[in-house]
C-alpha positions in Angstrom: -49.7 43.4 -44.0 -51.0 40.3 -42.3 -47.5 38.7 -42.6 -45.9 41.7 -40.9 -48.5 41.6 -38.1 -47.8 38.0 -37.6 -44.0 38.6 -37.5 -44.3 41.3 -34.8 -46.6 39.0 -32.8 -44.0 36.1 -32.7 -40.9 38.4 -32.4 -41.1 38.7 -28.6 -41.4 34.9 -28.3 -38.4 34.4 -30.5 -36.4 36.8 -28.5 -37.4 35.1 -25.2 -36.6 31.7 -26.6 -33.1 32.9 -27.7 -32.5 34.4 -24.3 -33.3 31.0 -22.7 -31.0 29.2 -25.1 -28.1 31.6 -24.5 -28.7 31.5 -20.8 -28.5 27.6 -20.9 -25.3 27.8 -22.9 -23.8 30.1 -20.3 -24.8 27.7 -17.5 -23.3 24.7 -19.5 -20.0 26.6 -19.9 -19.9 27.4 -16.2 -20.6 23.7 -15.3 -17.9 22.6 -17.8 -15.4 25.1 -16.1 -16.3 23.7 -12.6 -15.7 20.1 -13.7 -12.5 20.7 -15.6 -10.6 23.0 -13.2 -11.4 20.8 -10.2 -8.9 18.2 -11.6 -6.0 20.6 -11.2 -3.8 21.2 -8.1 -4.2 24.7 -6.8 -0.7 24.6 -5.3 1.0 23.6 -8.5 2.3 26.6 -10.6 2.0 24.7 -13.8 -1.6 23.7 -13.0 -2.4 27.3 -12.2 -1.2 28.5 -15.6 -3.3 25.8 -17.3 -6.4 26.8 -15.3 -5.8 30.4 -16.3 -5.7 29.5 -20.0 -8.8 27.4 -19.7 -10.8 30.0 -17.9 -9.6 32.8 -20.3 -10.8 30.8 -23.3 -14.1 30.0 -21.6 -14.6 33.7 -20.8 -14.3 34.4 -24.5 -17.0 31.8 -25.2 -19.3 33.4 -22.7 -18.7 36.8 -24.2 -19.6 35.4 -27.6 -22.8 34.0 -26.3 -24.3 36.8 -24.2 -28.0 36.8 -23.1 -29.4 39.8 -25.1 -32.3 41.7 -23.6 -35.2 43.1 -25.6 -33.8 46.6 -25.5 -30.5 45.5 -26.9 -28.5 45.4 -23.6 -26.8 42.1 -22.6 -25.2 40.3 -19.8 -23.1 37.1 -19.5 -21.6 34.8 -17.0 -18.0 36.0 -17.1 -18.6 37.4 -13.6 -18.9 33.8 -12.3 -15.8 32.6 -14.2 -13.5 35.3 -12.8 -15.1 35.0 -9.4 -14.2 31.3 -9.4 -10.7 32.1 -10.6 -9.9 34.8 -8.1 -11.5 33.0 -5.2 -10.0 29.5 -5.6 -7.0 29.8 -7.9 -5.5 33.2 -7.0 -3.5 35.8 -8.9 -1.6 33.7 -11.4 -4.7 31.9 -12.9 -6.8 35.1 -12.8 -4.1 37.3 -14.4 -3.7 34.8 -17.3 -7.4 34.4 -17.8 -7.8 38.2 -17.8 -4.9 38.7 -20.3 -6.5 36.2 -22.7 -10.0 37.6 -22.3 -9.0 41.2 -22.5 -6.7 40.8 -25.5 -9.3 39.0 -27.6 -11.9 41.5 -26.4 -9.8 44.3 -27.9 -8.7 42.8 -31.2 -11.9 41.0 -32.1 -15.2 42.8 -32.8 -17.4 41.3 -30.1 -20.8 42.4 -28.9 -20.9 44.9 -26.1 -18.7 47.7 -24.8 -15.0 46.5 -24.5 -14.4 48.8 -21.6 -17.4 47.3 -19.7 -16.3 43.8 -20.6 -12.7 44.3 -19.5 -13.8 46.0 -16.3 -16.1 43.2 -15.4 -13.3 40.6 -15.8 -10.8 42.7 -13.8 -13.1 43.7 -10.9 -14.7 40.2 -10.6 -11.3 38.5 -10.2 -9.7 41.1 -8.0 -12.7 41.5 -5.7 -13.0 37.7 -5.3 -9.3 37.3 -4.6 -9.2 40.1 -2.0 -12.5 39.3 -0.2 -11.5 35.7 0.2 -8.5 36.6 2.4 -10.3 39.4 4.2 -13.3 37.2 5.1 -11.1 34.2 6.0 -9.1 36.4 8.4 -12.4 37.6 10.0 -13.4 33.9 10.4 -16.5 34.0 8.3 -18.1 30.6 7.4 -18.2 29.4 3.7 -21.9 30.3 3.2 -21.3 33.9 4.4 -18.2 34.3 2.3 -19.9 33.1 -0.8 -22.9 35.3 -0.3 -20.8 38.5 0.4 -18.4 37.9 -2.5 -21.2 37.2 -5.0 -23.3 40.2 -4.1 -20.5 42.7 -3.9 -19.1 41.6 -7.3 -22.5 41.8 -9.0 -23.3 45.2 -7.4 -20.0 46.5 -8.8 -20.9 45.1 -12.2 -24.3 46.9 -12.1 -22.5 50.2 -11.5 -20.1 49.5 -14.4 -23.0 48.8 -16.8 -24.9 51.9 -15.7 -21.8 54.1 -16.1 -20.2 52.7 -19.3 -22.9 50.9 -21.2 -24.2 52.5 -24.4 -27.4 50.4 -24.7 -29.5 52.6 -22.4 -29.8 49.7 -19.9 -31.8 50.7 -16.8 -31.2 49.6 -13.3 -34.6 47.9 -13.2 -33.5 45.6 -16.1 -30.3 44.6 -14.3 -32.0 43.7 -11.0 -33.1 40.2 -12.0 -29.9 39.0 -13.6 -27.4 40.8 -11.3 -29.1 40.7 -8.0 -31.1 37.5 -8.2 -30.0 35.1 -11.0 -26.2 35.6 -11.1 -25.6 35.8 -7.4 -27.6 32.6 -6.9 -25.7 30.9 -9.7 -22.4 32.2 -8.4 -23.0 31.0 -4.9 -24.0 27.6 -6.2 -21.0 27.5 -8.5 -18.7 28.3 -5.6 -20.2 25.5 -3.5 -20.0 23.0 -6.4 -16.4 23.9 -7.2 -15.4 23.7 -3.6 -16.9 20.2 -3.3 -15.2 19.1 -6.6 -11.8 20.5 -5.5 -12.1 18.8 -2.1 -13.1 15.5 -3.7 -10.2 15.8 -6.2 -7.8 16.5 -3.4 -9.1 13.5 -1.5 -8.7 11.3 -4.6 -5.1 12.6 -5.1 -4.2 12.0 -1.5 -5.7 8.5 -1.6 -3.7 7.7 -4.8 -0.6 9.2 -3.2 -1.1 7.2 0.0 -1.7 4.0 -2.1 1.5 4.6 -4.0 3.4 5.2 -0.8 1.9 2.2 0.8 2.7 0.1 -2.2 6.2 1.4 -2.2 6.7 0.6 1.5 5.2 -2.8 1.0 7.6 -3.5 -1.9 10.6 -2.5 0.2 10.1 -5.7 2.3 11.6 -8.4 0.2 10.9 -11.3 2.7 7.4 -10.7 4.0 4.5 -11.1 1.6 1.9 -8.4 2.4 -1.7 -8.6 1.3 -4.8 -6.4 1.9 -8.2 -7.9 1.2 -11.7 -6.4 1.2 -14.6 -8.0 3.1 -15.2 -10.4 0.2 -11.6 -11.6 0.3 -10.7 -9.9 -2.9 -7.3 -8.3 -3.4 -7.1 -4.6 -2.7 -3.3 -4.4 -2.6 -0.3 -6.7 -2.5 3.4 -6.2 -2.6 5.9 -7.4 -5.3 7.2 -10.1 -3.0 3.8 -11.8 -2.9 3.3 -11.3 -6.6 6.6 -12.9 -7.4 6.0 -15.8 -5.0 2.6 -16.6 -6.6 4.2 -16.5 -10.0 7.2 -18.6 -9.1 5.7 -21.3 -6.9 2.0 -21.4 -7.9 2.4 -20.2 -11.5 -0.4 -17.7 -10.9 -0.6 -14.1 -12.2 -2.6 -12.2 -9.6 -4.5 -8.9 -10.1 -6.3 -6.4 -8.0 -9.9 -7.6 -7.6 -9.0 -11.3 -7.8 -10.3 -13.5 -5.0 -7.6 -14.6 -2.5 -9.1 -18.0 -1.9 -9.2 -19.0 -5.6 -5.5 -19.8 -5.5 -6.2 -22.7 -3.2 -8.3 -24.7 -5.6 -5.9 -27.6 -5.5 -5.3 -27.6 -1.7 -8.7 -27.8 -0.2 -7.4 -28.5 3.3 -5.3 -25.4 3.4 -8.1 -23.4 1.8 -10.4 -24.5 4.6 -7.8 -23.3 7.2 -7.3 -20.0 5.4 -11.0 -19.4 5.2 -11.4 -20.1 8.9 -8.6 -17.5 9.7 -10.3 -14.9 7.4 -13.7 -15.5 9.1 -12.1 -15.1 12.5 -10.4 -11.9 11.4 -13.8 -10.5 10.2 -14.9 -11.1 13.8 -12.2 -8.8 15.0 -9.6 -11.4 16.0 -5.9 -11.2 15.1 -4.8 -14.7 14.0 -1.3 -16.2 13.9 -0.5 -19.5 12.2 2.4 -21.4 10.8 2.3 -23.9 7.9 4.6 -25.3 5.2 4.5 -25.7 1.4 6.3 -28.4 -0.5 7.4 -27.5 -4.0 9.3 -30.5 -5.5 12.2 -31.2 -3.2 11.9 -27.8 -1.5 9.9 -27.2 1.7 9.0 -23.6 2.6 7.8 -22.7 6.1 5.4 -19.7 6.3 4.2 -17.8 9.3 0.9 -16.0 8.6 -0.8 -13.1 10.5 -4.4 -12.1 9.8 -5.2 -8.6 11.1 -8.6 -6.8 10.8 -8.5 -3.3 9.4 -10.8 -0.6 10.7 -11.6 2.9 9.5 -11.6 6.0 11.7 -15.1 5.2 12.8 -14.1 1.7 14.0 -15.9 0.1 11.1 -14.3 -3.1 9.7 -13.2 -2.5 6.1 -10.7 -5.2 5.3 -8.1 -7.7 6.3 -4.3 -7.3 6.3 -2.4 -10.6 5.8 1.4 -10.8 6.4 3.1 -14.0 5.2 6.7 -14.3 6.4 9.1 -16.9 4.9 10.5 -18.5 8.1 12.3 -21.4 6.3 15.7 -20.2 7.4 14.5 -19.6 10.9 13.1 -23.1 11.1 16.3 -24.5 9.7 18.2 -22.6 12.4 15.9 -23.8 15.1 16.3 -27.4 13.9 20.1 -27.0 13.8 20.1 -25.4 17.3 17.9 -28.2 18.6 20.1 -30.7 17.0 23.2 -29.1 18.5 21.7 -29.2 21.9 21.4 -33.0 21.6 24.6 -33.6 19.7 28.3 -33.4 20.4 29.9 -30.7 18.3 33.2 -32.5 17.8 31.9 -36.0 16.8 28.3 -35.4 15.9 27.2 -38.1 18.3 24.3 -37.9 20.7 25.4 -36.1 23.9 24.7 -36.9 27.5 21.5 -34.8 27.5 19.9 -37.0 24.8 20.8 -40.2 26.5 17.8 -40.1 28.9 15.4 -39.3 26.1 16.7 -42.2 23.9 16.6 -44.7 26.7 12.9 -43.8 27.3 12.2 -44.4 23.7 13.9 -47.8 23.9 12.1 -49.0 27.0 10.1 -51.6 25.2 13.0 -53.0 23.2 14.5 -56.3 24.2 18.0 -57.7 24.0 19.7 -54.4 24.1 23.5 -54.4 24.3 25.2 -51.5 26.1 29.0 -51.0 25.8 30.8 -48.3 27.8 34.1 -46.9 26.4 36.6 -44.9 28.5 39.7 -43.4 26.7 42.7 -43.8 29.0 45.2 -41.0 29.4 43.2 -38.4 27.3 43.8 -35.6 29.8 47.5 -36.3 29.8 47.7 -36.2 26.0 45.8 -33.0 25.9 48.2 -31.4 28.3 51.3 -32.9 26.6 50.4 -32.6 22.9 47.6 -30.1 22.8 43.8 -30.5 22.3 44.1 -30.8 18.5 45.8 -34.2 18.8 43.4 -35.2 21.6 40.5 -34.4 19.3 42.0 -36.5 16.5 42.2 -39.4 18.9 38.6 -39.0 19.9 37.4 -38.8 16.3 39.5 -41.9 15.3 38.0 -44.0 18.2 34.4 -42.9 17.3 34.9 -43.8 13.6 36.2 -47.2 14.7 33.2 -47.8 17.0 30.7 -46.8 14.3 32.4 -49.0 11.7 32.0 -52.1 13.9 28.5 -51.8 15.4 25.3 -52.2 13.4 24.0 -49.1 11.6 20.8 -48.9 13.7 22.9 -48.6 16.9 23.0 -45.4 19.0 26.3 -44.0 20.1 26.6 -41.3 22.8 29.5 -39.1 24.0 28.7 -39.4 27.7 31.6 -37.2 28.9 34.9 -35.8 27.7 36.5 -39.3 27.3 33.5 -41.6 27.9 31.3 -43.1 25.2 28.2 -45.4 25.3 26.9 -47.6 22.5 23.4 -49.0 22.6 23.0 -51.9 20.2 19.6 -53.5 19.4 18.9 -57.3 19.2 22.2 -58.3 20.7 23.1 -61.3 22.9 25.8 -60.9 25.6 28.2 -63.1 23.7 27.8 -61.0 20.5 28.2 -57.9 22.6 31.6 -59.2 23.9 32.8 -60.0 20.4 31.9 -56.5 19.2 33.8 -54.9 22.1 36.8 -57.1 21.6 36.9 -56.3 17.8 36.8 -52.6 18.5 39.7 -52.8 21.0 41.7 -55.0 18.6 41.1 -52.7 15.6 42.2 -49.7 17.6 45.3 -51.4 18.8 46.4 -51.9 15.2 45.9 -48.2 14.4 49.0 -46.2 14.3 47.8 -43.8 16.9 50.8 -44.6 19.1 53.1 -43.1 16.4 51.4 -39.8 16.8 50.7 -40.0 20.5 53.4 -42.1 22.1 51.8 -42.0 25.6 48.5 -43.4 24.4 47.3 -46.1 26.8 44.3 -47.6 24.9 40.7 -47.7 26.1 38.7 -49.4 28.8 35.6 -51.3 27.8 32.7 -52.3 30.1 29.4 -54.1 29.1 
């Protein structure tokens, strides 16, 4: 008798403890649903189908773990699951979840009235889906929409319980779960899922933007593009930069590596780069040119350091563009060389004569020989410029073969040449000039150009 009395004394406490455990299980299942479905894209049909399957299975788990009241009636959190589905994922996900939940509810002997269970799932999803679009068209804010949806669904569910339930559940017993607890949990769940969905969407967009940015960076095969954080660590780089580092510096770079670490051997250049980075962090855009020497190859690089700001004008990183301008430099050198050189003979031209004379101002015993090709115009007119050019080239080769190698020869005009010879006496100068004339006279130019009259030499 005493044992029976003790059992009936602790029975209410055991029931209450089980209610709490079942309630916590319901909450955990809901939280799990919020976390899992937030990773899916609501605009993707395949994702909607997967979400529907997940929510359908979770609704079964909730039905199998109801919170049973003392009088034998029960309630579960499927209301929240189908509200979430209808409100955020629409018809496809909700329909699939409903089919799974309703089918299992019919073929498996589960606690509760199947008609009530199926009605709760159907009305919760349908009302949430419908009210969302109605309230959005009316321009209601999120907190109002969540409040209205939660309470209308739970009021409908109270009516369903009172009409179809066979457990003699009273309205008073349903007030706390369906008008206080479940609406509060539903509103909170909607807020949490909205936050998770927005965050997941932001992450997906950022990943997509990073892929697009990486793709656009990789399209440029000449310019090396680098993005650094405020500690000069790699946030992004294109394939051109990665290949350059591997080929020329034998370095494998990774996101998160420090940009300055690659200059361990070149401290002077590291100092310059650090100075540019520091100036970029002060908001300056820096442009610089430098060169690398790799064996016999010299590579010229133009570098631009650009500060990166977010939409709030907060400095968040540095963009570095490194352009291989070796070909450009070679072209500039060639153009500069052409501007001071004669295109036919390769000699210095009239423009460079003034510059070279200024460089030789302090030289002593300079010999200057002036050559004038006689009859060049006549031969050009009579035989064509091609033969005239051959004559000029032949004379230039003869002059260069006689004078010392450190001498300077200029094409002063169309048929005029000047040779400047260092450390030369007047007598030696005369001998060189005579030798050039003598050598040219022995050439068989006259057999090609019968009217050739020789050259005039002045010293």
